[in-house]
VEXROLUM-980679 format. One record per residue (C-alpha): residue in three letters; z negated, y, x negated. Coordinates in steps of 0.001 Angstrom, whole numbers, padded with zeros to 6 digits, always signed. Example, Ala and Ser with C-alpha at 12.3 -4.5 7.8 and 13.67 -1.06 7.14 Angstrom:
// residues 2
ALA-007800-004500-012300;SER-007140-001060-013670;
This chain:
// residues 215
MET-030273-030342-017818;LEU-026905-028856-018614;ARG-026123-028754-014898;ARG-029351-026845-014194;PHE-028491-024396-017007;VAL-025014-023758-015586;ILE-026397-023245-012074;GLY-029091-020929-013403;LEU-026530-018912-015378;ALA-024328-018617-012304;MET-027269-017352-010261;VAL-028124-014747-012893;MET-024511-013575-013027;ALA-024336-013404-009237;ALA-027542-011402-009092;GLY-026221-009025-011727;PHE-022994-008564-009804;ALA-024919-007862-006600;GLN-027022-005242-008342;ALA-023893-003617-009750;GLN-022375-003140-006302;PRO-022943+000275-004727;ALA-025684+000162-002116;LEU-025693+001721+001335;GLY-028125+004620+001389;VAL-028142+004885-002395;GLU-024592+005352-003669;TYR-022905+005839-000317;ALA-023620+006643+003317;GLU-021952+005415+006490;LEU-021260+007828+009336;SER-022782+006871+012668;ALA-019421+007530+014315;ALA-016180+006879+012440;GLN-013875+009902+012279;PRO-010134+009886+013022;VAL-007895+010002+009966;GLU-004618+011843+009455;SER-002878+008942+007739;PRO-002461+006149+010344;GLY-001976+002720+008817;LYS-003427+003785+005478;ILE-006862+004029+003910;GLU-007574+007745+003685;VAL-009553+009185+000783;LEU-010764+012780+001058;GLU-011949+014906-001822;PHE-014040+017856-000693;PHE-013739+020551-003352;SER-013558+024262-004012;TYR-011712+026378-006546;LEU-015034+028191-007013;CYS-016843+025049-008168;PRO-017022+024411-011955;HIS-017915+020766-011335;CYS-014764+020360-009231;TYR-012772+021899-012069;ALA-014234+019397-014547;PHE-013618+016573-012072;GLU-009875+017259-012085;ALA-009449+015542-015480;PRO-010584+012043-014396;LEU-009393+012510-010806;LYS-005698+013071-011544;PRO-005016+009715-013265;TRP-007172+007959-010657;VAL-005058+009366-007831;LYS-001826+008354-009577;LYS-002996+004731-009743;LEU-004012+004439-006088;PRO-002400+001511-004217;LYS+000366+002219-001722;ASP-001948+001594+001225;VAL-004227+004481+000172;GLN-003571+008137+001028;PHE-005416+010837-000929;ARG-005865+014395+000256;ARG-008036+017359-000603;VAL-010206+019297+001824;PRO-011580+022691+000732;ALA-015307+022709+001463;MET-016547+025510+003697;PHE-020069+026565+002736;SER-019801+030354+002833;ASP-017405+033294+003199;ASP-016446+033025-000481;TYR-015688+029324-000109;ALA-013629+030141+002968;GLN-011595+032684+000985;ALA-010894+030109-001712;ALA-009884+027639+000996;ARG-007579+030267+002508;ALA-005758+030550-000822;TYR-005348+026763-000930;TYR-003855+026506+002545;ALA-001639+029565+002125;LEU-000118+028075-001033;GLU+000351+024798+000812;ALA+002100+026645+003666;ILE+004705+028223+001371;GLY+005279+025050-000668;GLU+003669+026288-003882;LEU+000450+024264-003887;GLU+001610+021333-005987;ARG+003062+023621-008642;LEU+000105+025977-008866;HIS-002983+023926-007985;SER-003973+023200-011592;ALA-002903+026634-012845;LEU-005036+028332-010191;PHE-008049+026233-011133;ASP-007482+027178-014792;ALA-007185+030862-013935;VAL-010489+030854-012065;HIS-012489+028974-014698;THR-010999+029957-018059;ALA-010586+033264-019863;THR-008572+034837-017035;ARG-011584+034669-014685;LEU-009389+035265-011665;ARG-011330+036543-008658;ILE-009815+034185-006135;THR-011874+035726-003326;ASN-010217+039101-003945;GLU-006900+039087-002088;ALA-005353+041873-004187;ALA-006286+040215-007499;LEU-005064+036841-006274;THR-001770+038262-005023;GLU-001192+040065-008320;TRP-001786+036838-010241;LEU+000543+034900-007949;GLY+003278+037471-008495;LYS+003048+036741-012216;GLN+003554+033062-011378;ARG+006884+033852-009666;VAL+005511+033413-006150;ASP+007095+035336-003291;THR+004037+037464-002544;LYS+005402+038626+000841;LYS+005561+035021+002007;PHE+002107+034352+000598;THR+000581+037385+002320;ALA+002145+036356+005628;ALA+000823+032810+005268;TYR-002595+034002+004086;ARG-003527+035233+007564;SER-001240+033042+009618;PHE-002287+031063+012674;SER-001576+027751+010923;VAL-003845+028639+007988;GLU-006579+029806+010356;SER-006334+026475+012187;LYS-006640+024529+008954;LEU-009666+026580+007925;LYS-011374+025709+011197;ARG-010528+022046+010666;ALA-011880+022141+007104;ALA-015130+023680+008355;GLN-015379+020981+011005;LEU-014806+018209+008448;THR-017340+019694+006034;GLN-019935+019603+008787;THR-018959+016240+010300;TYR-019052+014450+006953;LYS-022358+016201+006154;ILE-021027+017580+002887;ASP-023609+019759+001141;GLY-022156+019842-002364;VAL-018874+019392-004188;PRO-017031+017511-005477;SER-017626+014867-002850;MET-015518+012000-001548;ALA-015152+010285+001814;VAL-013235+007121+002618;ASN-011380+006228+005789;GLY-013371+008406+008150;LYS-016434+006226+007714;TYR-017962+006230+004228;VAL-019223+009118+002087;VAL-020218+008911-001565;ILE-023754+010234-002111;THR-022884+012609-004917;ASP-026498+013518-005730;ASN-027042+009964-006970;MET-023979+009867-009200;LYS-024672+009936-012943;SER-021078+010643-013951;GLU-017641+011505-012629;GLU-016531+007992-013489;GLN-019293+006518-011323;LEU-018196+008677-008404;LEU-014670+007280-008690;SER-015989+003735-009136;VAL-017961+004013-005890;ALA-014859+005433-004197;ASP-012913+002377-005423;TYR-015557+000120-003929;LEU-015385+001951-000599;VAL-011594+001733-000539;GLU-011867-002033-000953;ARG-014558-002162+001715;ALA-012365-000159+004091;ARG-009517-002563+003385;LYS-011739-005510+004309;ASP-012892-003639+007429;GLY-009257-003377+008460;VAL-008634-007089+007916;SER-011732-007970+009938;ALA-010702-005646+012775;ALA-007206-007111+012854;ALA-008636-010642+012947;LYS-010882-009759+015927;LYS-007876-008526+017922;LYS-006087-011859+017612;
C-alpha cells in the first residue's frame, strides 16, 4: 500500500511539473525556419524593445539582474523594434549612441528621460541632441553617427528581425534564432523571464542533440 502511495505521489508530482513547463503554442512559438545568430558558439537571447514603450521601461527593473546572472554560454542583446516611423527614430538614437560608445553609459538615463518628468521627445532630433549635450556627449559625433551608413544598415537589420521573428508588441524575447516568447500570454514580467530561461535550457539541449548527431 505504501508503495502504491509513493508511486501515486510521484505521478502527481510529475504531472504537476509537466503542467508547469511552458507549452509550445501557448507560452512560446517556434519559427518554421531557424534564423542565423550573431553570437556563434553561444545561445543568443534577443530582447525586442523600444524607448517609446512604457512596458519596456518597467521591464528594465527585473531584466537587468536577470541579464547579469546569465551563464557564460548565453549572449544577450537588444534589438529596437521597428513598428513605425517613431519607433524607427527611437531605434536610430539607440544605434547612434552605440556607434559613438555612449550606449552603455546612457541607456538607462535615456529611458528615464523619456518616461519620467523630463518627458524627452526622443523622436525630435533637436530635443534629443540638446539633452545629450547636457549628458556630456560630443553632439557633433552623435549627429554624424545619427545618419551614418552603419546606423542605417542596423536599422534595416532591426526591421528585418522584427518582421522575421513576427514581433507585434514589446517587450518581447527570442532565443537562439528559433524560439519566441508569446508575450500576449504572459501574466507578469517574471513569467516572461521564466519562459526565456526555459527556452535557453531547451536551446542548450538542442545544441547537445545536434552535436551528438554529428558524431
